[in-house]
C-alpha positions as CSV (number, residue, x, y, z in Angstrom):
1,M,-91.3,-68.1,53.9
2,T,-93.1,-68.0,57.3
3,T,-95.3,-65.1,58.5
4,Y,-92.5,-64.0,60.8
5,E,-89.9,-64.1,58.0
6,T,-92.2,-62.0,55.8
7,L,-92.6,-59.4,58.5
8,I,-88.8,-59.1,59.0
9,K,-88.3,-58.8,55.3
10,R,-90.8,-55.9,55.2
11,L,-89.1,-54.3,58.2
12,K,-85.7,-54.5,56.6
13,E,-87.0,-53.0,53.3
14,L,-88.5,-50.1,55.4
15,H,-85.2,-49.7,57.1
16,V,-83.4,-49.3,53.8
17,L,-86.0,-46.7,52.7
18,G,-85.6,-44.8,56.0
19,S,-81.8,-44.9,55.7
20,I,-82.1,-43.0,52.5
21,G,-84.0,-40.3,54.4
22,G,-81.3,-40.4,57.0
23,I,-78.6,-39.7,54.5
24,L,-80.6,-36.9,53.0
25,S,-80.9,-35.3,56.5
26,W,-77.2,-35.8,57.2
27,D,-76.3,-34.2,53.9
28,Q,-78.6,-31.3,54.6
29,E,-76.7,-30.6,57.8
30,T,-73.2,-31.0,56.5
31,M,-72.9,-30.7,52.7
32,M,-76.0,-29.4,51.0
33,P,-75.8,-25.9,49.5
34,L,-78.1,-23.4,51.1
35,R,-80.3,-23.1,48.1
36,G,-81.0,-26.8,48.0
37,G,-83.4,-26.6,50.9
38,E,-86.6,-26.4,48.8
39,M,-85.9,-29.6,46.8
40,R,-84.6,-31.4,49.9
41,A,-87.9,-30.7,51.7
42,E,-89.8,-32.4,48.9
43,Q,-87.3,-35.3,48.8
44,V,-87.6,-35.9,52.6
45,A,-91.4,-35.5,52.5
46,M,-91.7,-38.1,49.7
47,I,-89.5,-40.6,51.6
48,S,-91.4,-40.0,54.8
49,S,-94.8,-40.6,53.1
50,M,-93.6,-43.7,51.3
51,S,-92.2,-45.2,54.5
52,H,-95.4,-44.4,56.4
53,E,-97.7,-45.8,53.8
54,R,-95.7,-49.0,53.5
55,F,-95.5,-49.5,57.3
56,V,-99.1,-48.9,58.2
57,S,-100.4,-50.9,55.2
58,S,-103.0,-53.7,55.5
59,E,-100.3,-56.2,54.7
60,V,-98.3,-55.4,57.8
61,G,-101.5,-55.3,59.8
62,D,-102.4,-58.8,58.5
63,L,-98.9,-60.1,59.3
64,L,-99.1,-58.8,62.9
65,E,-102.6,-60.3,63.3
66,K,-101.5,-63.7,62.1
67,L,-98.5,-63.6,64.5
68,K,-100.9,-63.2,67.5
69,E,-101.7,-66.9,67.0
70,A,-98.1,-67.8,66.9
71,E,-97.4,-65.8,70.1
72,G,-100.3,-67.5,71.8
73,R,-99.0,-70.9,70.9
74,G,-95.5,-70.0,72.2
75,E,-94.0,-70.5,68.8
76,L,-91.8,-67.4,68.8
77,D,-88.4,-67.3,70.6
78,E,-87.5,-64.4,72.8
79,E,-85.9,-62.3,70.0
80,Q,-88.8,-62.9,67.7
81,A,-91.3,-62.0,70.4
82,V,-89.4,-58.7,70.9
83,N,-89.5,-57.8,67.2
84,V,-93.2,-58.6,67.0
85,R,-94.1,-56.8,70.2
86,E,-92.2,-53.6,69.3
87,T,-93.4,-53.6,65.7
88,R,-97.0,-53.9,66.9
89,R,-96.5,-51.0,69.3
90,S,-95.1,-48.7,66.5
91,Y,-97.7,-49.9,64.0
92,E,-100.6,-49.1,66.3
93,R,-99.2,-45.7,67.0
94,D,-98.3,-44.8,63.4
95,K,-101.6,-46.2,62.0
96,K,-103.3,-43.3,63.7
97,L,-101.5,-40.7,61.6
98,P,-102.8,-39.9,58.0
99,T,-100.1,-40.0,55.4
100,D,-100.7,-36.4,54.3
101,L,-100.0,-35.2,57.9
102,V,-96.8,-37.3,58.0
103,E,-95.7,-35.8,54.7
104,E,-96.5,-32.2,55.7
105,L,-94.7,-32.6,58.9
106,A,-91.6,-33.9,57.1
107,R,-91.7,-31.1,54.6
108,T,-92.2,-28.4,57.3
109,R,-89.4,-29.9,59.3
110,S,-86.9,-29.7,56.4
111,I,-87.9,-26.1,55.6
112,A,-87.9,-25.1,59.2
113,Q,-84.3,-26.4,59.8
114,Q,-83.1,-24.2,56.9
115,K,-85.0,-21.2,58.3
116,W,-83.7,-21.8,61.8
117,I,-80.1,-21.7,60.5
118,E,-80.8,-18.3,58.8
119,A,-82.7,-16.9,61.8
120,R,-79.9,-18.0,64.2
121,K,-77.3,-16.4,61.9
122,E,-79.3,-13.2,61.9
123,S,-80.3,-13.6,65.6
124,N,-83.9,-12.9,64.6
125,F,-86.6,-15.1,66.2
126,K,-89.4,-13.5,64.1
127,M,-87.8,-15.0,61.0
128,F,-88.4,-18.5,62.5
129,Q,-91.6,-17.8,64.4
130,P,-94.2,-18.7,61.6
131,L,-92.6,-22.1,60.9
132,L,-92.3,-22.8,64.6
133,E,-96.0,-22.0,65.0
134,K,-96.8,-24.4,62.1
135,T,-94.6,-27.1,63.5
136,I,-96.3,-26.9,66.9
137,S,-99.7,-26.9,65.3
138,L,-98.8,-30.1,63.4
139,K,-97.3,-31.7,66.5
140,K,-100.5,-31.0,68.4
141,Q,-102.4,-32.8,65.7
142,V,-100.0,-35.7,66.0
143,A,-100.4,-35.8,69.8
144,E,-104.2,-35.7,69.7
145,L,-104.2,-38.6,67.2
146,Y,-101.8,-40.7,69.3
147,G,-103.9,-40.0,72.3
148,Y,-103.0,-39.4,76.0
149,E,-104.6,-39.7,79.4
150,D,-103.4,-36.7,81.4
151,D,-101.2,-34.3,79.5
152,I,-100.9,-33.7,75.7
153,Y,-97.1,-33.6,76.2
154,D,-97.1,-37.2,77.2
155,A,-98.0,-38.3,73.7
156,L,-94.9,-36.7,72.3
157,L,-92.6,-37.7,75.2
158,D,-93.6,-41.3,74.7
159,T,-92.1,-41.1,71.2
160,Y,-88.6,-40.6,72.6
161,E,-88.9,-42.2,76.0
162,P,-91.6,-44.9,75.8
163,G,-93.7,-45.1,79.0
164,M,-92.4,-41.8,80.5
165,T,-95.0,-39.2,81.5
166,V,-95.0,-35.6,82.8
167,A,-96.4,-37.0,86.1
168,Q,-93.2,-39.1,86.5
169,L,-90.8,-36.3,85.3
170,D,-92.2,-33.5,87.5
171,P,-91.2,-34.9,90.9
172,M,-87.8,-36.3,89.6
173,F,-87.0,-32.9,88.0
174,A,-88.2,-31.0,91.1
175,E,-85.7,-32.8,93.4
176,L,-83.0,-32.4,90.8
177,R,-83.6,-28.7,90.4
178,G,-83.8,-28.1,94.2
179,R,-80.5,-29.8,95.0
180,T,-78.8,-28.4,91.9
181,V,-79.7,-24.8,92.8
182,K,-78.4,-25.4,96.3
183,L,-75.1,-26.7,94.9
184,V,-74.7,-23.9,92.5
185,E,-75.3,-21.4,95.3
186,A,-72.7,-23.1,97.5
187,I,-70.2,-23.2,94.7
188,A,-70.8,-19.5,93.9
189,G,-70.3,-18.7,97.6
190,T,-66.7,-20.1,97.5
191,R,-65.7,-17.5,94.9
192,K,-63.2,-20.1,93.7
193,T,-62.0,-19.9,90.1
194,F,-59.7,-22.1,88.2
195,G,-58.0,-19.8,85.8
196,V,-59.7,-21.3,82.7
197,A,-58.8,-18.1,80.8
198,G,-55.2,-19.5,80.7
199,L,-56.4,-22.1,78.1
200,K,-57.8,-19.4,75.8
201,R,-55.2,-19.6,73.1
202,S,-55.2,-20.2,69.4
203,Y,-55.5,-23.9,68.6
204,P,-55.5,-24.7,64.9
205,L,-58.7,-26.4,63.8
206,T,-56.8,-29.1,61.9
207,R,-54.9,-30.1,65.0
208,Q,-58.2,-30.1,67.0
209,A,-59.7,-32.5,64.4
210,S,-56.7,-34.8,64.7
211,F,-56.7,-34.9,68.5
212,E,-60.5,-35.5,68.6
213,R,-60.2,-38.4,66.1
214,E,-57.5,-39.9,68.2
215,I,-59.7,-39.8,71.3
216,A,-62.7,-41.2,69.5
217,E,-60.6,-44.1,68.2
218,A,-59.2,-44.7,71.7
219,F,-62.7,-45.0,73.1
220,G,-63.3,-47.7,70.5
221,F,-65.1,-45.9,67.7
222,D,-64.5,-47.6,64.3
223,F,-63.9,-44.9,61.6
224,K,-64.1,-47.6,58.9
225,A,-67.8,-47.7,60.0
226,G,-68.3,-44.1,60.7
227,R,-67.4,-40.4,60.0
228,L,-66.9,-37.1,61.8
229,D,-67.9,-33.9,60.0
230,L,-68.9,-30.3,60.8
231,S,-72.4,-29.0,61.2
232,A,-74.2,-26.0,62.8
233,H,-75.4,-28.2,65.6
234,P,-73.5,-31.4,66.7
235,F,-75.3,-34.6,66.3
236,C,-74.9,-38.4,65.6
237,G,-77.0,-40.3,63.1
238,G,-76.6,-43.3,60.9
239,N,-78.2,-46.1,59.2
240,A,-76.7,-49.2,60.7
241,P,-73.8,-50.3,62.9
242,H,-71.5,-50.1,59.9
243,D,-72.5,-46.5,58.9
244,V,-72.5,-44.0,61.9
245,R,-72.3,-40.3,61.2
246,M,-71.1,-37.9,63.8
247,T,-70.6,-34.1,63.6
248,T,-69.2,-31.3,65.7
249,R,-68.4,-27.6,65.5
250,R,-65.1,-26.0,66.4
251,D,-63.8,-22.8,68.0
252,E,-60.2,-21.9,67.4
253,H,-59.9,-20.5,70.9
254,D,-61.7,-23.2,72.8
255,P,-60.5,-26.8,72.0
256,L,-62.3,-28.3,74.9
257,S,-65.7,-27.3,73.5
258,S,-65.4,-29.4,70.4
259,L,-63.5,-32.1,72.2
260,F,-66.4,-32.7,74.6
261,S,-68.8,-32.5,71.7
262,V,-66.9,-35.2,70.0
263,M,-66.7,-37.4,73.1
264,H,-70.5,-36.9,73.5
265,E,-71.3,-37.9,70.0
266,T,-68.8,-40.8,70.2
267,G,-70.9,-42.2,73.1
268,H,-73.9,-42.2,70.8
269,G,-71.7,-43.6,68.0
270,L,-70.5,-46.5,70.1
271,Y,-74.1,-47.4,71.0
272,G,-74.9,-47.3,67.3
273,Q,-71.9,-49.5,66.4
274,G,-72.6,-51.8,69.4
275,L,-76.1,-52.8,68.2
276,E,-76.0,-56.3,66.6
277,A,-75.7,-56.0,62.8
278,K,-77.6,-59.2,62.3
279,H,-80.7,-57.5,63.7
280,S,-80.3,-54.3,61.7
281,G,-83.6,-52.8,60.6
282,T,-85.6,-54.6,63.4
283,P,-86.4,-53.6,67.0
284,M,-83.8,-56.0,68.2
285,G,-81.2,-53.9,66.3
286,S,-82.5,-50.5,67.5
287,S,-81.8,-48.4,70.6
288,I,-84.2,-48.7,73.5
289,S,-84.9,-45.0,74.0
290,L,-83.3,-41.6,73.7
291,G,-82.7,-41.5,77.5
292,I,-80.7,-44.7,77.3
293,H,-78.9,-43.4,74.2
294,E,-78.1,-40.2,76.0
295,S,-76.8,-42.2,79.0
296,Q,-74.1,-43.5,76.7
297,S,-73.0,-40.1,75.4
298,R,-73.0,-38.6,78.9
299,T,-70.9,-41.5,80.2
300,W,-68.1,-40.9,77.7
301,E,-68.3,-37.1,77.7
302,N,-68.7,-36.5,81.5
303,L,-68.1,-39.6,83.6
304,V,-65.0,-40.5,81.6
305,G,-64.0,-37.3,79.7
306,R,-64.3,-34.9,82.6
307,G,-62.7,-37.2,85.1
308,R,-59.2,-36.8,86.6
309,P,-58.0,-40.2,85.3
310,F,-58.8,-39.3,81.7
311,W,-56.7,-36.1,81.8
312,T,-53.8,-38.0,83.3
313,Y,-53.9,-40.1,80.1
314,A,-55.0,-37.4,77.6
315,L,-52.8,-34.3,78.5
316,P,-49.6,-35.7,77.0
317,R,-51.4,-36.4,73.8
318,F,-53.1,-33.0,73.9
319,K,-49.6,-31.4,74.2
320,A,-48.3,-33.5,71.4
321,H,-51.0,-32.2,69.1
322,F,-50.6,-28.6,70.2
323,A,-46.8,-28.5,70.6
324,G,-45.6,-25.0,71.2
325,I,-49.1,-23.9,72.3
326,S,-49.9,-25.9,75.4
327,D,-46.4,-26.9,76.7
328,D,-46.9,-25.2,80.1
329,L,-50.2,-26.9,81.0
330,N,-50.6,-29.6,83.6
331,S,-53.3,-32.2,84.0
332,E,-54.8,-30.6,87.1
333,E,-55.2,-27.3,85.3
334,V,-57.0,-28.9,82.4
335,Y,-59.0,-31.0,84.8
336,F,-60.2,-27.9,86.6
337,A,-60.9,-26.1,83.3
338,A,-63.0,-29.1,82.2
339,N,-65.0,-28.9,85.4
340,E,-65.4,-25.3,86.3
341,V,-68.9,-24.5,87.3
342,K,-70.0,-21.3,85.7
343,P,-73.5,-20.6,84.5
344,S,-73.5,-20.1,80.8
345,L,-76.0,-19.1,78.1
346,I,-75.4,-22.1,75.8
347,R,-76.7,-25.6,76.8
348,V,-74.1,-27.6,74.9
349,E,-71.3,-25.7,76.6
350,A,-72.8,-25.9,80.1
351,D,-70.9,-27.6,82.9
352,E,-72.2,-30.8,84.6
353,V,-73.8,-29.0,87.5
354,T,-75.9,-26.4,85.6
355,Y,-76.6,-28.4,82.5
356,N,-79.8,-29.9,83.8
357,L,-81.2,-26.5,84.6
358,H,-81.0,-25.8,80.8
359,I,-83.0,-28.9,80.1
360,I,-85.7,-28.3,82.8
361,L,-86.2,-24.8,81.4
362,R,-86.8,-26.2,77.9
363,F,-89.1,-29.0,79.2
364,E,-91.2,-26.5,81.0
365,I,-91.5,-24.2,78.0
366,E,-92.4,-27.1,75.7
367,R,-95.0,-28.4,78.1
368,D,-96.5,-24.9,78.3
369,F,-96.8,-24.2,74.6
370,M,-98.1,-27.7,73.9
371,N,-100.8,-27.1,76.5
372,G,-101.6,-23.6,75.1
373,R,-100.4,-21.8,78.2
374,V,-97.9,-19.6,76.3
375,E,-97.8,-18.1,72.7
376,V,-95.0,-18.8,70.4
377,R,-94.5,-15.0,69.8
378,D,-93.7,-14.7,73.5
379,L,-91.0,-17.4,73.7
380,P,-87.9,-15.0,73.6
381,E,-89.2,-13.1,76.6
382,I,-90.2,-16.3,78.5
383,W,-86.9,-17.9,77.7
384,N,-84.9,-14.9,78.9
385,T,-87.0,-14.6,82.1
386,R,-86.4,-18.2,83.0
387,M,-82.7,-18.1,82.2
388,Q,-82.4,-15.2,84.6
389,E,-84.4,-17.1,87.2
390,Y,-82.6,-20.4,86.9
391,L,-79.1,-19.4,85.9
392,G,-78.8,-15.7,86.7
393,L,-78.1,-14.8,83.1
394,T,-80.1,-12.9,80.4
395,P,-79.3,-13.7,76.8
396,P,-78.3,-10.6,74.9
397,N,-79.9,-11.8,71.7
398,D,-82.0,-14.6,70.2
399,A,-79.0,-16.5,68.8
400,L,-77.7,-17.0,72.3
401,G,-81.2,-17.5,73.7
402,V,-84.3,-19.1,72.2
403,L,-82.7,-19.9,68.8
404,Q,-79.6,-21.8,70.1
405,D,-81.1,-25.4,69.7
406,V,-82.1,-27.1,66.5
407,H,-84.7,-29.4,68.1
408,W,-87.8,-27.4,67.6
409,S,-87.1,-26.8,63.9
410,M,-86.8,-30.7,63.6
411,G,-90.2,-31.1,65.3
412,G,-88.4,-32.7,68.2
413,I,-90.8,-31.7,70.9
414,G,-90.6,-34.0,73.9
415,Y,-86.9,-34.7,73.1
416,F,-85.2,-32.4,75.6
417,P,-86.1,-34.3,78.8
418,T,-84.2,-37.3,77.6
419,Y,-81.0,-35.4,78.0
420,T,-81.5,-35.1,81.7
421,L,-82.8,-38.7,81.9
422,G,-79.5,-39.7,80.2
423,N,-77.5,-38.0,82.9
424,L,-79.5,-39.9,85.6
425,Y,-79.4,-43.2,83.8
426,G,-75.7,-42.8,83.0
427,A,-74.7,-42.2,86.6
428,Q,-76.5,-45.4,87.6
429,F,-74.9,-47.4,84.9
430,F,-71.4,-46.0,85.7
431,E,-71.9,-46.9,89.3
432,A,-72.6,-50.5,88.3
433,A,-69.7,-50.5,85.9
434,R,-67.3,-49.5,88.7
435,K,-68.5,-52.5,90.7
436,A,-68.0,-54.8,87.8
437,L,-64.6,-53.2,86.8
438,P,-62.8,-52.4,90.0
439,E,-59.7,-51.2,88.1
440,L,-61.7,-48.8,85.9
441,D,-60.0,-45.6,87.0
442,S,-56.5,-47.0,86.5
443,Q,-57.5,-48.5,83.2
444,I,-58.7,-45.0,82.0
445,E,-55.4,-43.5,83.2
446,R,-53.6,-45.9,81.0
447,G,-55.9,-45.2,78.0
448,E,-57.5,-48.7,78.3
449,F,-61.1,-47.8,77.4
450,L,-62.2,-51.0,75.7
451,P,-63.1,-52.8,79.0
452,L,-65.7,-50.1,79.6
453,R,-66.9,-50.2,76.0
454,E,-67.3,-53.9,76.1
455,W,-69.1,-53.8,79.5
456,L,-71.6,-51.3,77.9
457,R,-72.0,-53.5,74.8
458,E,-72.7,-56.6,76.8
459,N,-75.1,-55.0,79.3
460,I,-76.8,-52.3,77.2
461,H,-76.1,-52.1,73.5
462,C,-76.6,-55.7,72.5
463,H,-80.1,-55.9,73.9
464,G,-81.7,-53.6,71.3
465,K,-85.3,-53.1,72.4
466,R,-85.5,-56.3,74.4
467,F,-86.2,-54.4,77.5
468,R,-88.0,-51.1,78.4
469,A,-85.6,-48.4,79.7
470,T,-86.8,-48.8,83.3
471,D,-86.5,-52.6,83.1
472,L,-83.0,-52.5,81.7
473,I,-81.9,-50.1,84.4
474,Q,-83.3,-52.4,87.1
475,R,-81.6,-55.4,85.5
476,V,-78.2,-53.7,85.2
477,T,-78.1,-51.7,88.4
478,G,-80.4,-53.6,90.7
479,K,-82.4,-50.3,91.3
480,P,-85.2,-48.5,89.5
481,P,-84.5,-45.2,87.7
482,T,-83.7,-42.5,90.3
483,S,-81.8,-39.2,90.5
484,E,-79.9,-40.2,93.6
485,A,-76.8,-41.8,91.9
486,F,-76.3,-38.7,89.7
487,L,-76.9,-36.2,92.6
488,T,-74.5,-38.1,94.8
489,Y,-71.9,-38.2,92.1
490,M,-72.3,-34.5,91.4
491,E,-72.3,-33.4,95.1
492,T,-69.3,-35.5,95.9
493,K,-67.2,-34.5,92.9
494,F,-67.9,-30.8,93.0
495,G,-67.8,-30.7,96.8
496,E,-64.3,-31.9,96.6
497,L,-63.4,-29.5,93.7
498,Y,-64.7,-26.5,95.5
499,G,-63.9,-27.5,99.1
500,L,-67.4,-27.7,100.3
501,G,-68.0,-29.1,103.7
């Protein structure tokens, strides 16, 4: 067995070990009884420490050192070079973290997720505060060990979006916020409404589940290689292209909420199923970044699912699933309902225009508490103040405010900006897809979604970590990452909807 083959064998073993942790986490969110949290925390902590120790071992270090010579002699093909390059990057980062810190962070994360569920149910931030303070303290330790040049937040942002920094985000987000606020104000000035209340009827949850599954399958999701379940916070996880786990949450009186959630997670799921199985467990079989991953979910949820062509196709099927309930609806009504701009308290239910304001708010708060500029105990007040400033709304309680997202309980600090990056990347990719697929709108109207799925697979999914996010975007679109495609799309679409000049 060659040195390279030995490294790949180790990576695949680590992938299997990590997949066990993934199933434990999925079970915790979907099936585990509430009182199982303490033991689950110990299980997850043990898996995390075992994975960490095996990865940062001297054996892996020696393999990578030996492969430097093979690289220098040009003995590795392109895919092998990618696997070695990205493994070395992860190794050098993870080697900086002591195993006891990794184990404690995993244990704290598992306990914090359970406490977040309780605190959210009780709408009581103080129940969650001590664990959030501990999580932030641990993440600061991680960031200091990783190292950074300008801002401590960069060390954590780089985990989710390699190479991205606060210095790059700030101007991009500033332009986005400025033009978004102007658009929101212009829309509000029209005083135009779409009668969305007319959709507020009773839609049986079992029928919602059936309709959502039909749409996910139409998009190309393979349910023989995946699942759709319920959880407190929708997510998509999985261990390989042949085992992708999606979740949603349903509201009897709002079928669009769960539908868009499922379309969103299906976008993630299609990316997971689109990675090449032969590379599973290696960087070539892994997604590039969370921003790129989010571009896929936003493409299917918004650029497809909130478009007029989609509702031309979907409404007859919607009516079939909800016969006797939705018979009087027409596609224009539902299209308007899917796109009404109305500032809301909840991020996952926000419209396309205001959504990024929710993300910018979270990014700014994370950046501030990581830099010690705000105290955790003050987060509810800070959250409410900024919600009023950005969206003109003040949450009436913690559950609808600072406790609405699961990310901080998971230790996912630095994650939120990737949602907005996904919107920006997705718009650029979709613009390129339209050029490559000139019949795209008519295909969507007919329910022919596979041409788009295959274009995404061929241009994005199959590459694994072959390219950095910025390089992939340049390769696919001919342009560097920018907010312009998204802003143009948004201003054009909603200018038409609201009759703006």
